PyMOL commands that place a pseudoatom at each C-alpha (Angstrom):
pseudoatom trace, name=CA, resn=ASN, resi=1, chain=A, elem=C, hetatm=0, pos=[46.174, 114.248, 100.577]
pseudoatom trace, name=CA, resn=ALA, resi=2, chain=A, elem=C, hetatm=0, pos=[46.520, 113.175, 97.068]
pseudoatom trace, name=CA, resn=THR, resi=3, chain=A, elem=C, hetatm=0, pos=[48.987, 114.842, 94.729]
pseudoatom trace, name=CA, resn=ALA, resi=4, chain=A, elem=C, hetatm=0, pos=[48.476, 115.419, 91.163]
pseudoatom trace, name=CA, resn=GLY, resi=5, chain=A, elem=C, hetatm=0, pos=[50.773, 112.797, 90.195]
pseudoatom trace, name=CA, resn=SER, resi=6, chain=A, elem=C, hetatm=0, pos=[49.290, 110.200, 92.198]
pseudoatom trace, name=CA, resn=VAL, resi=7, chain=A, elem=C, hetatm=0, pos=[45.751, 111.105, 90.739]
pseudoatom trace, name=CA, resn=ILE, resi=8, chain=A, elem=C, hetatm=0, pos=[47.148, 110.995, 87.157]
pseudoatom trace, name=CA, resn=ARG, resi=9, chain=A, elem=C, hetatm=0, pos=[48.763, 107.686, 87.731]
pseudoatom trace, name=CA, resn=LYS, resi=10, chain=A, elem=C, hetatm=0, pos=[45.307, 106.056, 89.178]
pseudoatom trace, name=CA, resn=LYS, resi=11, chain=A, elem=C, hetatm=0, pos=[43.569, 107.401, 86.027]
pseudoatom trace, name=CA, resn=GLU, resi=12, chain=A, elem=C, hetatm=0, pos=[46.347, 105.756, 83.687]
pseudoatom trace, name=CA, resn=THR, resi=13, chain=A, elem=C, hetatm=0, pos=[46.309, 102.508, 85.498]
pseudoatom trace, name=CA, resn=ALA, resi=14, chain=A, elem=C, hetatm=0, pos=[42.339, 102.449, 85.525]
pseudoatom trace, name=CA, resn=ALA, resi=15, chain=A, elem=C, hetatm=0, pos=[42.002, 101.828, 81.697]
pseudoatom trace, name=CA, resn=PRO, resi=16, chain=A, elem=C, hetatm=0, pos=[45.288, 100.287, 80.439]
pseudoatom trace, name=CA, resn=TYR, resi=17, chain=A, elem=C, hetatm=0, pos=[43.346, 100.074, 76.773]
pseudoatom trace, name=CA, resn=SER, resi=18, chain=A, elem=C, hetatm=0, pos=[42.285, 103.768, 76.336]
pseudoatom trace, name=CA, resn=LEU, resi=19, chain=A, elem=C, hetatm=0, pos=[43.057, 106.576, 74.079]
pseudoatom trace, name=CA, resn=PHE, resi=20, chain=A, elem=C, hetatm=0, pos=[43.555, 110.420, 75.998]
pseudoatom trace, name=CA, resn=GLY, resi=21, chain=A, elem=C, hetatm=0, pos=[41.497, 108.677, 79.013]
pseudoatom trace, name=CA, resn=LEU, resi=22, chain=A, elem=C, hetatm=0, pos=[38.818, 107.699, 76.770]
pseudoatom trace, name=CA, resn=SER, resi=23, chain=A, elem=C, hetatm=0, pos=[37.973, 103.977, 78.504]
pseudoatom trace, name=CA, resn=TRP, resi=24, chain=A, elem=C, hetatm=0, pos=[35.218, 103.475, 75.970]
pseudoatom trace, name=CA, resn=LEU, resi=25, chain=A, elem=C, hetatm=0, pos=[37.382, 103.457, 73.012]
pseudoatom trace, name=CA, resn=PRO, resi=26, chain=A, elem=C, hetatm=0, pos=[38.765, 99.592, 72.433]
pseudoatom trace, name=CA, resn=LEU, resi=27, chain=A, elem=C, hetatm=0, pos=[42.462, 99.636, 71.514]
pseudoatom trace, name=CA, resn=HIS, resi=28, chain=A, elem=C, hetatm=0, pos=[43.044, 95.873, 71.906]
pseudoatom trace, name=CA, resn=ALA, resi=29, chain=A, elem=C, hetatm=0, pos=[42.850, 95.161, 68.189]
pseudoatom trace, name=CA, resn=PRO, resi=30, chain=A, elem=C, hetatm=0, pos=[45.189, 92.309, 66.703]
pseudoatom trace, name=CA, resn=TRP, resi=31, chain=A, elem=C, hetatm=0, pos=[48.506, 94.013, 65.055]
pseudoatom trace, name=CA, resn=TRP, resi=32, chain=A, elem=C, hetatm=0, pos=[47.934, 92.943, 61.524]
pseudoatom trace, name=CA, resn=ALA, resi=33, chain=A, elem=C, hetatm=0, pos=[44.637, 95.346, 61.861]
pseudoatom trace, name=CA, resn=TRP, resi=34, chain=A, elem=C, hetatm=0, pos=[46.793, 98.369, 63.049]
pseudoatom trace, name=CA, resn=LEU, resi=35, chain=A, elem=C, hetatm=0, pos=[49.121, 97.650, 60.396]
pseudoatom trace, name=CA, resn=GLY, resi=36, chain=A, elem=C, hetatm=0, pos=[46.480, 97.843, 57.869]
pseudoatom trace, name=CA, resn=ILE, resi=37, chain=A, elem=C, hetatm=0, pos=[44.941, 100.852, 58.838]
pseudoatom trace, name=CA, resn=ALA, resi=38, chain=A, elem=C, hetatm=0, pos=[48.377, 102.798, 59.000]
pseudoatom trace, name=CA, resn=PHE, resi=39, chain=A, elem=C, hetatm=0, pos=[48.825, 101.325, 55.337]
pseudoatom trace, name=CA, resn=LEU, resi=40, chain=A, elem=C, hetatm=0, pos=[45.289, 102.851, 54.355]
pseudoatom trace, name=CA, resn=ASP, resi=41, chain=A, elem=C, hetatm=0, pos=[46.074, 106.222, 55.804]
pseudoatom trace, name=CA, resn=VAL, resi=42, chain=A, elem=C, hetatm=0, pos=[49.552, 106.529, 54.397]
pseudoatom trace, name=CA, resn=GLU, resi=43, chain=A, elem=C, hetatm=0, pos=[48.268, 105.566, 51.128]
pseudoatom trace, name=CA, resn=ALA, resi=44, chain=A, elem=C, hetatm=0, pos=[45.365, 108.140, 51.554]
pseudoatom trace, name=CA, resn=ASN, resi=45, chain=A, elem=C, hetatm=0, pos=[47.514, 110.766, 52.302]
pseudoatom trace, name=CA, resn=TYR, resi=46, chain=A, elem=C, hetatm=0, pos=[49.856, 110.113, 49.643]
pseudoatom trace, name=CA, resn=PHE, resi=47, chain=A, elem=C, hetatm=0, pos=[46.984, 110.310, 46.981]
pseudoatom trace, name=CA, resn=THR, resi=48, chain=A, elem=C, hetatm=0, pos=[45.982, 113.519, 48.503]
pseudoatom trace, name=CA, resn=PHE, resi=49, chain=A, elem=C, hetatm=0, pos=[49.122, 114.961, 48.282]
pseudoatom trace, name=CA, resn=LEU, resi=50, chain=A, elem=C, hetatm=0, pos=[49.312, 113.473, 44.539]
pseudoatom trace, name=CA, resn=ALA, resi=51, chain=A, elem=C, hetatm=0, pos=[45.884, 115.317, 43.883]
pseudoatom trace, name=CA, resn=MET, resi=52, chain=A, elem=C, hetatm=0, pos=[47.326, 118.485, 44.650]
pseudoatom trace, name=CA, resn=ARG, resi=53, chain=A, elem=C, hetatm=0, pos=[50.364, 118.263, 42.269]
pseudoatom trace, name=CA, resn=TYR, resi=54, chain=A, elem=C, hetatm=0, pos=[48.146, 117.158, 39.225]
pseudoatom trace, name=CA, resn=THR, resi=55, chain=A, elem=C, hetatm=0, pos=[44.487, 119.427, 39.954]
pseudoatom trace, name=CA, resn=THR, resi=56, chain=A, elem=C, hetatm=0, pos=[43.596, 122.665, 41.102]
pseudoatom trace, name=CA, resn=LEU, resi=57, chain=A, elem=C, hetatm=0, pos=[43.290, 123.618, 44.919]
pseudoatom trace, name=CA, resn=THR, resi=58, chain=A, elem=C, hetatm=0, pos=[39.719, 123.838, 44.457]
pseudoatom trace, name=CA, resn=SER, resi=59, chain=A, elem=C, hetatm=0, pos=[39.174, 120.242, 43.530]
pseudoatom trace, name=CA, resn=THR, resi=60, chain=A, elem=C, hetatm=0, pos=[41.615, 119.176, 46.155]
pseudoatom trace, name=CA, resn=VAL, resi=61, chain=A, elem=C, hetatm=0, pos=[39.822, 121.098, 48.890]
pseudoatom trace, name=CA, resn=LEU, resi=62, chain=A, elem=C, hetatm=0, pos=[36.400, 119.638, 47.553]
pseudoatom trace, name=CA, resn=PHE, resi=63, chain=A, elem=C, hetatm=0, pos=[37.340, 116.051, 47.436]
pseudoatom trace, name=CA, resn=SER, resi=64, chain=A, elem=C, hetatm=0, pos=[39.043, 116.333, 50.945]
pseudoatom trace, name=CA, resn=SER, resi=65, chain=A, elem=C, hetatm=0, pos=[35.791, 117.955, 52.522]
pseudoatom trace, name=CA, resn=LEU, resi=66, chain=A, elem=C, hetatm=0, pos=[33.808, 115.008, 50.902]
pseudoatom trace, name=CA, resn=ALA, resi=67, chain=A, elem=C, hetatm=0, pos=[36.080, 112.587, 52.648]
pseudoatom trace, name=CA, resn=ILE, resi=68, chain=A, elem=C, hetatm=0, pos=[34.290, 112.139, 56.049]
pseudoatom trace, name=CA, resn=PRO, resi=69, chain=A, elem=C, hetatm=0, pos=[30.256, 112.142, 54.524]
pseudoatom trace, name=CA, resn=SER, resi=70, chain=A, elem=C, hetatm=0, pos=[31.578, 109.593, 51.804]
pseudoatom trace, name=CA, resn=ALA, resi=71, chain=A, elem=C, hetatm=0, pos=[33.217, 107.123, 54.527]
pseudoatom trace, name=CA, resn=MET, resi=72, chain=A, elem=C, hetatm=0, pos=[29.829, 107.575, 56.894]
pseudoatom trace, name=CA, resn=LEU, resi=73, chain=A, elem=C, hetatm=0, pos=[27.901, 106.864, 53.790]
pseudoatom trace, name=CA, resn=CYS, resi=74, chain=A, elem=C, hetatm=0, pos=[29.880, 103.509, 52.715]
pseudoatom trace, name=CA, resn=SER, resi=75, chain=A, elem=C, hetatm=0, pos=[29.681, 102.427, 56.595]
pseudoatom trace, name=CA, resn=LYS, resi=76, chain=A, elem=C, hetatm=0, pos=[25.938, 102.989, 56.423]
pseudoatom trace, name=CA, resn=LEU, resi=77, chain=A, elem=C, hetatm=0, pos=[25.717, 101.073, 53.381]
pseudoatom trace, name=CA, resn=PHE, resi=78, chain=A, elem=C, hetatm=0, pos=[28.237, 98.124, 53.916]
pseudoatom trace, name=CA, resn=LEU, resi=79, chain=A, elem=C, hetatm=0, pos=[28.407, 97.772, 57.548]
pseudoatom trace, name=CA, resn=HIS, resi=80, chain=A, elem=C, hetatm=0, pos=[24.987, 98.963, 58.331]
pseudoatom trace, name=CA, resn=ARG, resi=81, chain=A, elem=C, hetatm=0, pos=[26.125, 101.523, 60.799]
pseudoatom trace, name=CA, resn=HIS, resi=82, chain=A, elem=C, hetatm=0, pos=[23.193, 103.772, 62.411]
pseudoatom trace, name=CA, resn=TYR, resi=83, chain=A, elem=C, hetatm=0, pos=[23.905, 107.598, 62.934]
pseudoatom trace, name=CA, resn=LYS, resi=84, chain=A, elem=C, hetatm=0, pos=[22.234, 109.844, 64.620]
pseudoatom trace, name=CA, resn=LEU, resi=85, chain=A, elem=C, hetatm=0, pos=[21.279, 113.403, 63.600]
pseudoatom trace, name=CA, resn=VAL, resi=86, chain=A, elem=C, hetatm=0, pos=[24.286, 114.901, 65.851]
pseudoatom trace, name=CA, resn=HIS, resi=87, chain=A, elem=C, hetatm=0, pos=[26.737, 112.397, 63.930]
pseudoatom trace, name=CA, resn=ILE, resi=88, chain=A, elem=C, hetatm=0, pos=[25.137, 113.659, 60.758]
pseudoatom trace, name=CA, resn=ILE, resi=89, chain=A, elem=C, hetatm=0, pos=[25.485, 117.450, 61.413]
pseudoatom trace, name=CA, resn=GLY, resi=90, chain=A, elem=C, hetatm=0, pos=[29.114, 116.892, 62.965]
pseudoatom trace, name=CA, resn=ALA, resi=91, chain=A, elem=C, hetatm=0, pos=[30.267, 115.282, 59.320]
for i in range(1, 91): cmd.bond("trace and resi %d" % i, "trace and resi %d" % (i + 1))
show_as sticks, trace
zoom trace
């Protein structure tokens, strides 16, 4: 008879590189890649905050809402990423 704790421990040890139980998401990148991603994330948040100080809320919301579609467009143009209709609708 398995307890809930043993089932959770088995799931955690099944995929050592996973995020929220998603074992298909690779997390084994070099440390410098994670450092670069963290730096870019902090800078993006800083510039978003800076935009809120010097522009109206309407323009800030417009720029923020265009972040994901523009990232998808850049990854399609420069990285040759192929998206399905579900991805485009979800963006």
